[in-house]
VMD Tcl script that draws the C-alpha trace (Angstrom):
set ca {
  {-6.01 10.54 -56.94}
  {-7.70 8.94 -53.84}
  {-8.20 10.61 -50.58}
  {-5.66 9.84 -47.82}
  {-7.01 7.65 -44.95}
  {-8.19 9.84 -41.94}
  {-6.58 9.47 -38.56}
  {-8.49 8.54 -35.46}
  {-7.67 8.66 -31.97}
  {-7.85 5.45 -29.73}
  {-9.41 6.07 -26.30}
  {-9.46 2.89 -24.14}
  {-12.99 1.87 -22.66}
  {-13.64 -0.35 -19.77}
  {-15.19 -3.87 -20.81}
  {-18.47 -3.01 -18.87}
  {-20.47 0.17 -17.79}
  {-22.57 0.73 -14.60}
  {-25.71 -1.57 -15.05}
  {-23.75 -4.06 -17.06}
  {-22.48 -7.65 -16.18}
  {-19.27 -7.67 -14.50}
  {-16.47 -9.01 -16.62}
  {-12.96 -10.13 -15.48}
  {-12.23 -12.44 -18.25}
  {-8.98 -10.22 -18.95}
  {-7.54 -11.24 -15.57}
  {-5.75 -14.49 -16.49}
  {-5.35 -16.54 -13.40}
  {-2.75 -19.32 -13.25}
  {-3.02 -22.37 -11.04}
  {-1.89 -21.81 -7.47}
  {1.62 -22.96 -7.12}
  {2.44 -23.14 -10.80}
  {4.78 -20.21 -11.05}
  {8.16 -21.02 -10.38}
  {10.42 -19.23 -7.75}
  {13.79 -18.09 -9.21}
  {16.94 -17.67 -7.53}
  {17.59 -14.28 -5.65}
  {20.37 -13.43 -8.28}
  {18.54 -14.37 -11.39}
  {19.19 -11.97 -14.36}
  {16.09 -9.97 -15.21}
  {15.87 -11.02 -18.61}
  {15.60 -14.69 -17.65}
  {12.35 -13.97 -15.69}
  {10.45 -11.95 -18.16}
  {7.36 -14.14 -18.18}
  {6.77 -13.35 -14.34}
  {5.85 -9.81 -15.30}
  {2.94 -11.49 -17.18}
  {1.74 -14.23 -14.97}
  {0.46 -14.17 -11.31}
  {2.15 -15.83 -8.23}
  {-0.21 -17.63 -6.09}
  {0.18 -19.79 -3.08}
  {-3.37 -20.43 -1.88}
  {-5.48 -22.54 -4.02}
  {-9.25 -22.65 -4.05}
  {-9.47 -25.39 -1.24}
  {-7.39 -23.07 1.06}
  {-4.10 -25.21 0.81}
  {-0.66 -23.77 0.31}
  {1.10 -24.99 -2.46}
  {3.97 -24.61 -4.83}
  {7.63 -23.17 -4.48}
  {6.65 -19.86 -2.70}
  {4.82 -21.58 0.22}
  {6.13 -22.68 3.50}
  {7.76 -19.35 4.71}
  {5.39 -18.39 7.71}
  {4.48 -20.32 10.74}
  {0.90 -20.63 11.96}
  {1.54 -18.18 14.62}
  {2.89 -15.74 12.20}
  {-0.27 -16.33 9.97}
  {-2.53 -15.79 12.76}
  {-0.82 -12.57 13.76}
  {-1.31 -11.50 10.05}
  {-5.02 -12.42 9.98}
  {-5.79 -10.41 13.00}
  {-3.81 -7.27 11.36}
  {-6.03 -7.55 8.60}
  {-9.27 -7.85 10.58}
  {-7.96 -4.92 12.72}
  {-7.45 -2.69 9.43}
  {-10.84 -3.68 8.32}
  {-12.50 -2.81 11.71}
  {-10.58 0.43 11.91}
  {-11.62 1.43 8.49}
  {-15.29 0.65 9.15}
  {-15.12 2.95 12.23}
  {-13.46 5.73 10.52}
  {-15.78 5.76 7.58}
  {-18.69 5.92 10.18}
  {-16.78 8.83 11.86}
  {-16.41 10.73 8.44}
  {-20.17 10.47 7.93}
  {-20.66 11.83 11.33}
  {-18.79 14.85 10.51}
  {-15.77 14.00 12.87}
  {-13.32 14.20 10.00}
  {-13.31 15.70 6.50}
  {-12.60 12.48 4.55}
  {-11.29 8.98 4.71}
  {-9.94 6.32 2.35}
  {-10.69 2.71 3.32}
  {-8.69 -0.56 2.24}
  {-11.49 -3.06 2.05}
  {-10.42 -5.86 -0.19}
  {-6.77 -4.75 -0.10}
  {-5.61 -5.52 3.39}
  {-3.22 -8.33 2.54}
  {-1.05 -6.08 0.50}
  {0.22 -3.90 3.10}
  {-0.25 -6.13 6.06}
  {1.92 -8.81 4.60}
  {4.43 -6.68 2.99}
  {5.30 -5.05 6.40}
  {6.32 -8.37 7.81}
  {8.97 -8.87 5.07}
  {10.90 -5.65 6.10}
  {13.52 -5.13 8.93}
  {13.35 -2.29 11.50}
  {14.79 0.83 9.82}
  {13.61 0.06 6.26}
  {11.61 2.87 4.89}
  {8.19 2.74 3.20}
  {6.98 5.84 0.93}
  {3.55 4.90 0.86}
  {0.26 6.25 -0.82}
  {-3.03 6.64 1.04}
  {-4.09 2.94 1.18}
  {-1.11 1.35 3.02}
  {-2.26 1.89 6.50}
  {-1.65 -1.80 7.05}
  {1.99 -1.10 7.25}
  {1.39 0.72 10.52}
  {-1.14 -1.54 11.96}
  {1.14 -4.66 11.15}
  {4.11 -2.93 12.92}
  {1.84 -2.29 15.99}
  {1.74 1.44 15.52}
  {-0.94 2.63 18.10}
  {-4.25 3.01 16.72}
  {-5.05 6.00 18.85}
  {-2.25 7.93 17.34}
  {-3.66 7.16 13.77}
  {-6.96 8.27 14.98}
  {-5.50 11.48 16.56}
  {-4.02 12.40 13.22}
  {-7.35 11.73 11.56}
  {-9.34 13.97 13.84}
  {-6.62 16.66 13.89}
  {-7.00 16.94 17.83}
  {-4.76 18.37 20.28}
  {-2.64 14.94 20.54}
  {-2.27 14.76 16.56}
  {1.44 13.88 16.29}
  {1.64 15.94 13.12}
  {-0.15 18.96 14.64}
  {-2.51 19.43 12.00}
  {-0.03 19.81 9.31}
  {-1.10 16.92 7.14}
  {-4.58 15.87 5.63}
  {-6.49 13.11 7.49}
  {-4.85 9.53 6.81}
  {-1.53 10.86 5.72}
  {0.41 9.42 8.66}
  {3.98 9.79 9.39}
  {6.36 7.70 11.57}
  {10.10 7.54 11.33}
  {10.25 4.88 14.04}
  {7.75 2.63 12.07}
  {9.33 3.13 8.54}
  {6.50 5.33 7.23}
  {7.54 8.38 5.51}
  {4.92 11.02 5.52}
  {2.39 10.54 2.67}
  {2.54 12.91 -0.22}
  {-0.71 14.35 -1.52}
  {1.06 14.87 -4.86}
  {0.58 11.80 -6.62}
  {3.69 9.81 -7.56}
  {6.17 12.20 -6.00}
  {6.84 9.40 -3.15}
  {8.16 7.01 -6.02}
  {11.28 9.25 -6.65}
  {11.79 9.96 -3.13}
  {11.90 6.35 -2.07}
  {14.50 5.89 -4.90}
  {16.61 8.87 -3.57}
  {16.41 7.53 0.03}
  {17.54 4.18 -1.32}
  {20.30 5.56 -3.04}
  {21.45 7.59 0.20}
  {21.30 4.43 2.26}
  {23.74 2.82 -0.34}
  {26.01 5.77 -0.55}
  {26.35 5.51 3.21}
  {27.02 1.73 3.06}
  {24.09 1.22 5.34}
  {21.92 -2.02 5.47}
  {18.46 -0.48 5.15}
  {16.44 -0.62 2.02}
  {13.27 1.43 0.75}
  {9.78 0.44 -0.56}
  {8.04 2.73 -3.00}
  {4.32 2.47 -3.18}
  {1.97 3.72 -6.09}
  {-1.51 2.93 -7.38}
  {-2.16 1.74 -10.91}
  {-3.65 5.23 -12.03}
  {-0.67 7.27 -10.82}
  {1.81 5.08 -12.83}
  {0.73 7.51 -15.67}
  {2.68 10.38 -13.58}
  {6.25 11.10 -14.96}
  {7.67 10.64 -11.51}
  {6.86 6.98 -11.79}
  {9.06 6.69 -14.96}
  {11.78 8.90 -13.40}
  {12.02 6.92 -10.43}
  {12.55 3.60 -12.76}
  {15.33 5.42 -14.60}
  {17.31 6.33 -11.38}
  {16.47 2.92 -9.74}
  {17.72 0.98 -12.78}
  {20.79 3.20 -13.38}
  {22.10 3.15 -9.88}
  {20.98 -0.24 -8.81}
  {19.12 1.29 -5.71}
  {18.06 -1.16 -3.07}
  {14.35 -0.30 -3.40}
  {11.30 -2.41 -3.82}
  {9.01 -0.61 -6.48}
  {5.44 -1.62 -5.57}
  {2.50 -1.12 -7.79}
  {-1.13 -1.70 -6.28}
  {-3.43 -2.57 -9.20}
  {-6.81 -2.44 -7.66}
  {-8.49 -2.29 -10.99}
  {-9.60 1.38 -10.74}
  {-8.13 4.78 -10.28}
  {-10.36 7.50 -8.79}
  {-13.06 6.91 -11.45}
  {-11.04 5.58 -14.52}
  {-10.44 1.95 -15.09}
  {-6.64 0.59 -15.40}
  {-6.45 0.60 -19.19}
  {-5.90 4.51 -19.10}
  {-2.87 4.34 -17.11}
  {-1.55 0.95 -18.31}
  {-1.30 1.81 -22.09}
  {-0.09 -0.80 -24.27}
  {2.31 -2.61 -21.86}
  {-0.17 -5.35 -21.17}
  {0.67 -5.28 -17.37}
  {1.90 -2.79 -14.91}
  {4.70 -5.18 -13.94}
  {5.93 -5.10 -17.57}
  {6.73 -1.40 -17.27}
  {9.95 -2.61 -15.33}
  {11.14 -4.64 -18.20}
  {12.19 -1.87 -20.40}
  {14.38 -0.52 -17.60}
  {16.11 -3.90 -17.05}
  {14.47 -4.46 -13.60}
  {13.06 -7.80 -12.67}
  {9.39 -7.51 -12.39}
  {6.78 -9.86 -10.65}
  {3.01 -10.03 -10.46}
  {1.33 -11.51 -7.45}
  {-2.19 -12.19 -6.10}
  {-2.65 -9.41 -3.91}
  {-5.38 -11.00 -2.03}
  {-3.15 -13.88 -1.10}
  {-1.27 -13.21 2.23}
  {1.16 -16.04 1.80}
  {1.95 -14.92 -1.90}
  {2.35 -11.21 -0.95}
  {4.86 -12.17 1.79}
  {6.73 -14.58 -0.34}
  {7.30 -12.14 -3.17}
  {8.06 -9.24 -0.88}
  {10.71 -11.45 1.19}
  {12.19 -12.38 -2.29}
  {12.45 -8.65 -3.51}
  {13.74 -7.55 -0.09}
  {16.61 -10.07 -0.04}
  {17.60 -9.14 -3.71}
  {17.78 -5.58 -2.60}
  {19.90 -6.33 0.57}
  {22.31 -8.45 -1.53}
  {22.98 -5.25 -3.55}
  {21.38 -6.68 -6.64}
  {19.24 -3.66 -7.19}
  {15.28 -2.91 -7.45}
  {12.42 -5.17 -8.16}
  {9.12 -4.13 -9.56}
  {6.03 -5.99 -8.00}
  {2.50 -5.52 -9.13}
  {-0.18 -6.53 -6.78}
  {-3.22 -7.81 -8.49}
  {-6.12 -6.96 -6.15}
  {-9.55 -5.27 -6.08}
  {-10.72 -1.95 -4.38}
  {-14.02 -3.06 -3.07}
  {-15.04 0.33 -1.55}
  {-15.07 3.84 -2.93}
  {-11.87 5.54 -3.72}
  {-12.70 7.82 -0.75}
  {-15.67 8.97 1.16}
  {-16.12 11.68 -1.48}
  {-16.39 9.30 -4.46}
  {-19.60 7.17 -5.73}
  {-18.09 3.97 -7.51}
  {-21.61 3.17 -8.92}
  {-21.28 6.04 -11.32}
  {-18.45 4.16 -13.14}
  {-18.63 0.54 -12.53}
  {-21.37 -2.03 -12.07}
  {-22.82 -2.29 -8.36}
  {-22.06 -6.06 -8.21}
  {-18.42 -5.97 -9.64}
  {-16.78 -6.60 -6.26}
  {-18.75 -9.76 -5.92}
  {-17.54 -11.18 -9.12}
  {-13.79 -10.52 -8.47}
  {-12.29 -13.73 -9.01}
  {-9.45 -13.61 -6.31}
  {-11.81 -13.51 -3.54}
  {-11.49 -11.83 -0.18}
  {-8.03 -11.74 1.66}
  {-9.31 -12.14 5.21}
  {-11.74 -15.07 4.22}
  {-8.93 -16.92 2.18}
  {-6.40 -16.65 5.16}
  {-9.08 -17.72 7.60}
  {-9.93 -20.71 5.55}
  {-6.32 -21.80 5.35}
  {-5.79 -21.46 8.90}
  {-8.96 -23.57 9.79}
  {-7.82 -26.13 7.24}
  {-4.46 -26.52 9.22}
  {-6.34 -26.84 12.50}
  {-4.76 -23.53 13.88}
  {-8.07 -21.54 13.93}
  {-11.87 -22.16 13.84}
  {-15.10 -20.22 13.39}
  {-15.72 -19.72 16.89}
  {-12.28 -18.47 17.61}
  {-12.93 -15.99 14.63}
  {-16.06 -14.74 15.76}
  {-14.47 -14.04 19.21}
  {-11.40 -12.28 17.63}
  {-13.74 -10.14 15.50}
  {-15.62 -9.02 18.53}
  {-12.41 -8.39 20.65}
  {-10.76 -6.40 17.62}
  {-13.75 -4.24 17.24}
  {-14.03 -3.51 20.88}
  {-10.28 -2.58 20.75}
  {-11.07 -0.11 17.79}
  {-13.93 1.41 19.59}
  {-11.88 2.04 22.86}
  {-8.94 3.63 20.86}
  {-11.79 5.80 19.21}
  {-13.12 7.00 22.32}
  {-9.64 7.76 23.65}
  {-8.88 9.78 20.61}
  {-12.34 11.73 20.79}
  {-11.68 12.56 24.23}
  {-8.82 14.96 23.29}
  {-9.91 18.44 22.53}
  {-9.35 20.06 19.08}
  {-6.21 21.91 18.27}
  {-6.39 25.45 19.37}
  {-9.91 25.17 20.54}
  {-9.25 28.28 22.81}
  {-8.41 30.67 19.89}
  {-5.82 31.43 17.51}
  {-2.49 29.23 17.45}
  {0.56 30.87 19.10}
  {3.64 31.71 17.08}
  {5.37 28.69 18.65}
  {2.51 26.51 17.47}
  {2.96 27.71 13.87}
  {6.68 27.22 13.79}
  {7.33 24.24 16.16}
  {8.15 21.24 14.18}
  {8.72 23.17 10.87}
  {12.30 24.69 11.54}
  {15.06 22.74 13.41}
  {15.88 23.66 16.94}
  {18.36 26.58 17.00}
  {21.82 25.42 18.17}
  {22.73 26.73 21.52}
  {25.84 28.49 20.41}
  {23.84 30.39 17.88}
  {21.19 31.10 20.39}
  {23.89 32.71 22.74}
  {25.41 34.79 19.90}
  {21.86 36.18 18.96}
  {21.24 37.05 22.74}
  {24.57 38.85 22.84}
  {23.65 40.85 19.90}
  {20.31 41.89 21.54}
  {18.29 39.71 19.37}
}
mol new
graphics top color blue
foreach p $ca { graphics top sphere $p radius 0.5 }
foreach p [lrange $ca 0 end-1] q [lrange $ca 1 end] { graphics top cylinder $p $q radius 0.2 }
display resetview
């Protein structure tokens, strides 16, 4: 009798290691404009192939082509370009500030600016984002004051969160930015619950959930898809696939699904993949999904195919797990340069105006930083008061209860 075959465990490995030649042959890039734009009310099973393709608008020459093009004016695109440039300049200053010991850590968006900046313009006032730590473009594109963001990063006396959150974990109800959760993936189920509540109240507002490719391995991600699918929640389920989690390549979290978008197919949710470095494509796909949610047609999964050029955070050294030249080999290019090229081609922009805008933006960021650094640190004079500790944590006591307590001698 022969010995039985021995089992072996499969552990995915990246195609290349540090010191090797970058390889993106696994990223199949269709021709710009070649992916069809389905009707808003299409049945999910009819567009299964969109979970395996990549929707693109800008071609290699900078032209906007195909059925997803033509949704934004030159003025809107110029505003989008400046938002991305602002986010990039903001990042550069904050990374420098961290190196100078002015904040404990920072997480930059280099190479991913189009994802959050373009997406924000597809939403309405009152819609709510449940972001992760690399979606500050949602605030920048909604004109949230940079100095307020810096106050939070520096945890100074003007910090709107009073030091109760980690740096870069912003919060603004007015700007549709739910406070960031440090526990990975919990924001996904929160977004679905918020969307369900909006539907229960017969409101008009929708939610947007955000998650990175690595965090899709968390159970909260799958729980969110179950509830979103079952109750047809008006929510957009965003997955930012920037190729790397904190230090592991995407193959660990993706499993055998082929793409991250394909995860939605098993739940009966329409799923699309989009070029995350194409501002026009990101906006078009986000607008499509938002319209679907507003028509009470349920959730949409969107995978943004992009690349994290910088480190995961200022505590990370990517050269320890990927080739140093990998970002240069990324086939979908730089989102800022691609939109700049498109606008110059249209005659709406020029190299000279771009250089001038860069200088003006950097100056605005520096002025905001000087203002933020002019505020003192929280409780610089000593220990916080009891009021400091509890203010903003508990609701204000209703007047009638306060009067009752006073009568009782409390």
